[in-house]
N, C-alpha and C positions, 0 to 999 in steps of 0.2 A: 504494500500500500504506500502511496506517495504521501509525503509531507507537503502541505500547501501553505505558502506564504502569500497573503493578499496585501500587496504593497500599493494597490490602486488608491489614488487620492493623496499620496505622499510625494513630496518633491525630493529630489536628490539633495543630500546623500542618503536619506532615510531608507529607500528600497535596497541600497547596497548594504547598509548596516543590518537590516532585517535578514538579508540573504546570508551575510557572514555569520550572524547569530545562529541561523538555521543550520549552516554547514558545521559550525562548532558543536551544535547540539547532537546531530545524528552521526557525524563522522563519515558515513558512507551510505549508499542507497540512492533513492530518487527524491528530488525536491522539485515541486512545481511552484514557480513564482509568477504571480499575476501583477503586471504593471500597466500603466496607462499612458506612457509617453515613450517616444523614440529614444530620448536621452536616457531614461531609466532602463530601457531594454539594452542599450549599448553598455551602460555602466555596470549593470548586474551581470551581463555576460562576461565582460572583462574581469570583474572581480571573481567570478566563479572559476574562470580559466586560471587566474593567478593562484588560486587555491588548489589547482590540479583536478578540478571537476570538469567533466565533459558536458558540453551543451548538446543534448540529444535531440532537441526539438524547439522551434520557436514558431508559434502559430498566432495569427491575428485572432483576437477574440473580442467581440463587441467593439469597444472603442480603445482597445489596448492590445496587450500581448500576453500569451501564456508561454513561459519559458520553462522547459524541463531540463534539469541538470542531473548528472549521475556520477557517482564515484563507486567503483567496485571495491569491496572490502575483503 
């Protein structure tokens, strides 16, 4: 089961901070991050990669994006 972080409505850097907190909490597996701006999408993706997480999917959803990241444990 995926962990979901709903960062819609937050401006940067809050979506990145929420993502990094989620990464620290679960260590590996899947996390789905919901964001509502292109800037948040890019910054969250960059932060996840910097922590050695793989971006497995980015899908437009409503007026934002659903980003799925994964780290095998």
